[in-house]
N, C-alpha and C positions, 0 to 999 in steps of 0.2 A: 316323468315329472324330474328325475334322477337326471335327465337334461337340461331340465331346467335349471337346475339345482345348482348343477355344474356351471351352467353359461354364466348364472348370479356370481359365483365364486371370481370365474376367472376374468370377468367385466371389475368387480369389485378390487380385486387384484392389480389389475394392469391400473385402477385409475391410481392405488397406491404407489404401485412403482415409478409410476412416469408422472406423477406429484411431484410440483417443485414451486419452492416458496422465493419470493426476490426479497430481499433486505438494504436498506438506502442508507447510506453514512447519514449519521445525525451531526451535522457540522456543529450546533454549540457545543455537544459531548466527545467533539472528538478534537485528535491533535496531531497530524502529522509534521515530521521535522526531521532533523538531521544537526550531525554532529562531526567536525571534524579540528584535528590537530592545528593550532595557529603558534609560529614560533617555537616551535618543537616541546613547549613549557607547559600549552595549557591547551583546551579548546575554545571554539568560538561553535555559539548551538544557534541553529535558525530553524527557521519553518514556513510554512505556505498557508495562507490566509484563503484561497481562494481551493476549494478541490471539491472535487464529486467523485462516489462510486458505487456499488453495487455487487453485491453477494447474490448468485440464484444455486440455491441448494433443490436437491433431492431425498435429503437425507437430514432426521432431525440433530444429528449429532456435526451438519455442516461437511462429514467428509467425503470431499469428489465435488466440492461446489466451485462453481465457474467464479472467478473474479474481476471485476475490473475496475480499475482506478487513473484520476486525471488531476495534475494538480496545474493550475494556472502560473506560471515561472511568474509575470510578472506580479505577484503578492509574496514575493519573498519575502523576508522579516530576515533581520536578526539584529534588529533595535539598533542600528546602524546608517544612518539613507546613506550616506558617501561607498558604504561594503555594500548597501544593498543596490546601488546602482552598477556597481562593478560587476557584482553578482551577477545582473540582468546583461551586460555587456558582452559583446565577442568574445573576450578574454575565459568567460566561462560559459555560460547557458546562450547566452546573445538571444534574449526575451521574443525580440521583434522577429525574426526568421523562423524563430524556433518554439512557438506563448507555451507549447506546454509539456509536459511529464508525463508518460503514460504506463500501466502498467497490464496485461492480461494474463490470468494464469490460474491457475490450480489450487484450494486447499487440499490438504491431504493430511490424512489422521495416520500415525506410526505410532503403535503401541499407545500408550498413553499422551502425548507428542504430538501436536502440528505441524506440517512446516506451508510453505505457500512456495510455490514452484513457477515459473513462468518469465514471460520476456516482462524486461523492462524496457522502454524509451526514451532519450536524451539527447536531445540533439540531434535527431534520425538517427542516432545509432542505437539497435535493438538487440540487448546481450542477453540471456537465457541468466538468471538467477534465483536464489533458493535461500528466503527468509524464517526466520524461525517465529512460532506461532504460540502465544498462548489461549486458549478460549476460558474468558471469566463465566461463561452460561449463559443462558437466557432468562428473563424475569419479566412477567406482566405487570405493566405500569402505566398509569394513566389513560387507559382506554385502550392502551396496545400494551405489543408485545417487543422486550430489546433485547439485542445480543452485545455482547461486548470482547474484545480482543485487544492483543498489543503484541504488535508485529517488531521485529525487530533482527537488522540483518547488517549486513557492511558489503561496499562494494568499491569499485576504484575508478576515480575519476577522471582520470586518463584513460579508461577504457569507453569513455564516453567525449572522449573529445573537450573536456576542459581542463586544457593542458596550460593553463599559466602556472608560472614558479617563477618566484625568484628563492635564492637562497639569504639564508643570516651569514653575517661576519662570520661567525663560527662554524658555516659552511650548512647549518640544516635547513628543512625545507619552510618556509611563511607558511603555507598551505600545505597540510598532506596530503598525500593521494588517497588514504582512505578513507571512506566515508562511511559513519555509521547512520543507520537510516532508522528512527525510531518512531513507531505509532501506534495512540493509542485511541480504539476509532470502536463506537458504541452505534448499532444500526436498529432501525426500525422493522419492523417489518411490513409489508405492502400491504393494503388493504385488498 
């Protein structure tokens, strides 16, 4: 009897230890965008209208979760069609040749804070990035379970061959090199 009890406990523990949960981005309740300096004196914000992603977690607090994300470059929106067209051209993203921006990495809990570490690919250039994350928690709503996150960090666009550059009459850059990434994500627990 003791062997059977030990075996049941081992099987139950193994099931718990390896159970994983998949969470998908709830697009209507999420936004993925960026902000970059313009003419040195202000900033231009934009976002991507078409994106998808998922988080696969083995822990209730998402520590160590695998994260995958893809955005369609052709869905870029800065509220200016001419600028959006320029961003999709070879001067910047080259949406025709490199249609997607991709991220693959892990969510890591460091004390009370989280960071997202992984590889970001833009224009077929892949670089490691670390982004700050605020975990908003989980909630049961509308017959399902939701989780919320805010993601924020900075990259240098020159690292990804987004090299178009002009200077103002005073010598400042028309478009800054440092780009802030801003994500506000709500996830749905997969059935």
